[in-house]
C-alpha positions as CSV (number, residue, x, y, z in Angstrom):
1,M,140.0,102.3,100.3
2,S,139.4,103.7,96.9
3,D,136.2,105.0,95.3
4,H,136.1,102.2,92.7
5,P,134.9,98.7,93.1
6,S,137.5,96.4,94.6
7,K,137.6,92.6,94.1
8,N,136.9,90.3,97.0
9,R,138.5,86.8,97.4
10,A,136.0,85.3,95.1
11,G,136.7,87.9,92.4
12,A,133.4,89.7,92.7
13,S,133.2,93.5,92.8
14,A,132.6,95.1,96.2
15,P,130.1,98.0,96.1
16,I,131.6,101.5,95.8
17,G,132.4,103.0,99.2
18,V,132.6,99.6,100.9
19,D,135.8,97.9,101.9
20,S,136.4,94.5,100.3
21,H,137.2,92.8,103.7
22,V,133.6,93.5,104.6
23,Q,132.4,91.0,102.0
24,A,134.9,88.4,103.1
25,S,133.9,88.7,106.7
26,A,130.2,88.6,105.8
27,A,130.7,85.4,103.9
28,A,132.3,83.7,107.0
29,P,129.8,81.2,108.6
30,A,128.0,82.4,111.7
31,G,128.9,80.6,114.9
32,S,132.3,79.4,113.5
33,G,133.4,78.7,117.0
34,T,135.7,81.7,117.4
35,A,135.2,84.0,120.4
36,E,133.7,87.3,119.5
37,A,136.2,90.1,119.7
38,P,135.4,93.3,121.6
39,K,133.4,95.6,119.3
40,A,135.6,98.1,117.5
41,Q,134.2,101.1,115.7
42,A,133.3,100.1,112.2
43,C,134.8,102.1,109.3
44,F,133.2,100.5,106.3
45,Y,131.8,103.8,105.0
46,R,133.9,106.8,104.2
47,P,132.7,110.3,103.3
48,A,134.8,110.4,100.1
49,G,133.2,107.2,98.7
50,Y,129.8,107.3,100.3
51,T,126.8,106.6,98.0
52,V,123.3,106.2,99.1
53,E,122.7,103.2,96.9
54,D,125.3,101.3,98.9
55,S,124.0,102.3,102.3
56,V,122.7,99.4,104.4
57,G,120.0,101.7,105.8
58,F,118.8,102.8,102.4
59,L,118.6,99.2,101.2
60,M,116.8,98.1,104.4
61,K,114.3,100.9,104.0
62,H,113.6,100.0,100.4
63,V,113.2,96.3,101.3
64,M,110.8,97.3,104.1
65,M,108.9,99.5,101.8
66,S,108.5,96.6,99.4
67,I,107.3,94.3,102.2
68,V,104.8,96.8,103.4
69,A,103.4,97.4,99.9
70,Q,103.0,93.6,99.4
71,A,101.4,93.3,102.8
72,D,98.9,96.0,102.1
73,K,98.1,94.5,98.7
74,R,97.7,90.9,100.0
75,L,95.9,91.7,103.3
76,V,93.2,93.7,101.7
77,T,91.2,90.5,101.0
78,H,91.3,89.9,104.8
79,G,90.0,93.5,105.5
80,L,93.3,94.6,107.0
81,T,96.2,96.9,106.2
82,N,99.9,96.4,107.1
83,T,99.4,98.9,109.9
84,Q,96.4,97.1,111.4
85,W,97.7,93.5,111.6
86,G,100.5,94.4,114.1
87,P,98.4,95.4,117.1
88,L,95.9,92.6,116.5
89,M,98.7,90.0,116.4
90,R,100.3,91.5,119.6
91,L,96.9,91.4,121.3
92,R,96.5,87.8,120.2
93,M,99.9,86.8,121.5
94,S,99.7,88.8,124.8
95,G,96.1,88.1,125.7
96,G,95.5,91.9,126.0
97,S,97.5,95.1,126.5
98,T,97.1,98.7,127.4
99,V,97.0,101.5,124.8
100,A,100.4,102.7,126.0
101,E,102.0,99.3,125.8
102,L,100.8,98.8,122.3
103,A,102.1,102.3,121.3
104,R,105.5,101.5,122.7
105,W,105.6,98.1,121.0
106,L,104.7,99.6,117.6
107,Q,106.9,102.6,118.2
108,I,104.2,105.1,117.5
109,D,102.8,108.0,119.5
110,A,99.7,107.8,121.7
111,G,97.6,109.9,119.3
112,A,98.4,107.6,116.3
113,M,97.7,104.5,118.4
114,T,94.3,105.9,119.5
115,R,93.4,106.6,115.8
116,L,94.5,103.1,114.8
117,L,92.5,101.6,117.6
118,D,89.5,103.7,116.6
119,R,89.6,102.1,113.2
120,L,90.0,98.6,114.6
121,E,87.3,99.0,117.1
122,K,84.9,100.4,114.5
123,K,85.5,97.2,112.5
124,G,84.7,95.2,115.7
125,L,88.3,93.7,115.8
126,C,89.2,94.9,119.2
127,K,87.6,96.4,122.3
128,R,88.9,99.1,124.7
129,T,87.9,99.2,128.4
130,R,89.0,101.6,131.1
131,C,90.8,100.0,134.0
132,T,88.7,100.0,137.2
133,D,91.8,100.6,139.4
134,D,93.1,103.5,137.4
135,R,90.7,105.2,135.0
136,R,93.7,106.8,133.1
137,V,94.7,103.3,131.9
138,V,92.8,101.9,128.9
139,R,93.1,98.1,128.3
140,V,92.7,96.6,124.8
141,A,91.6,93.1,124.0
142,I,91.1,91.3,120.7
143,T,87.6,90.2,119.8
144,P,86.5,87.0,118.2
145,E,86.1,89.0,114.9
146,G,89.7,90.2,115.4
147,E,90.9,86.6,115.9
148,A,89.2,85.6,112.7
149,A,90.6,88.6,110.8
150,I,94.2,87.7,111.6
151,A,93.9,83.9,111.3
152,E,95.4,84.0,107.8
153,V,97.9,86.8,108.5
154,P,100.9,84.5,109.4
155,A,100.4,82.6,106.0
156,V,100.3,85.9,104.1
157,L,103.3,87.4,105.8
158,S,105.3,84.1,105.4
159,A,104.6,84.1,101.7
160,I,105.7,87.8,101.4
161,M,108.9,87.1,103.3
162,N,109.7,84.0,101.3
163,D,109.1,85.9,98.0
164,H,111.6,88.5,99.2
165,L,114.1,85.8,100.1
166,A,113.8,83.9,96.7
167,G,117.2,82.4,95.8
168,F,118.6,82.6,99.3
169,S,119.9,79.4,100.9
170,E,118.8,78.5,104.5
171,S,122.3,79.4,105.7
172,E,122.2,82.8,103.9
173,W,118.8,83.5,105.5
174,R,120.1,82.6,108.9
175,L,123.2,84.7,108.4
176,L,121.0,87.7,107.3
177,L,118.9,87.3,110.4
178,S,122.0,87.1,112.6
179,M,123.5,90.2,111.0
180,L,120.3,92.2,111.3
181,Q,120.0,91.2,115.0
182,R,123.5,92.4,115.6
183,M,122.8,95.7,113.9
184,L,119.7,96.0,116.0
185,R,121.7,95.4,119.2
186,N,124.2,98.0,118.2
187,G,121.4,100.5,117.6
188,E,119.9,99.7,121.0
189,A,123.3,100.2,122.6
190,L,123.6,103.6,120.9
191,R,120.1,104.6,122.0
192,D,120.8,103.5,125.6
193,A,124.1,105.5,125.6
194,D,122.2,108.7,124.8
């Protein structure tokens, strides 16, 4: 691989530091009926041609930052922030949870979870109670006010996601989902191997 853009089969330039066969395989339809080969170590990025701008991680982080900024901007009319809707939606879906379960689900530490729940409880959106069987366990439930606060969140988040996917076809969207899910599974396998 060279450090200059190469041409893929369609004649489009591949990003610097990325092999052209990556784009060709990315364009192949998902579920094309071929059996999935054993996973080989990917070698799409090379130290000599590595640029941050072509890093999948860098791009995903910036897309996520844009989504979060839009969520904060649009949820303010509902009295919520991007950080606050997650635990409320989880509580709504699960019917209740413990503080520890919520922290694991949100991938934040117990102290941050407690501070977040303090703010939500102060707004009257959730309620914490100690478990009668084990006083160390604190259960969290969404309140009717919390239910009302997140009633419009799915519509807001759908609009934000659709705005970020403008110009994508449904098949491109499904392919993107599939690829991100594969990357997530690869990341989970790396974590489990540690």
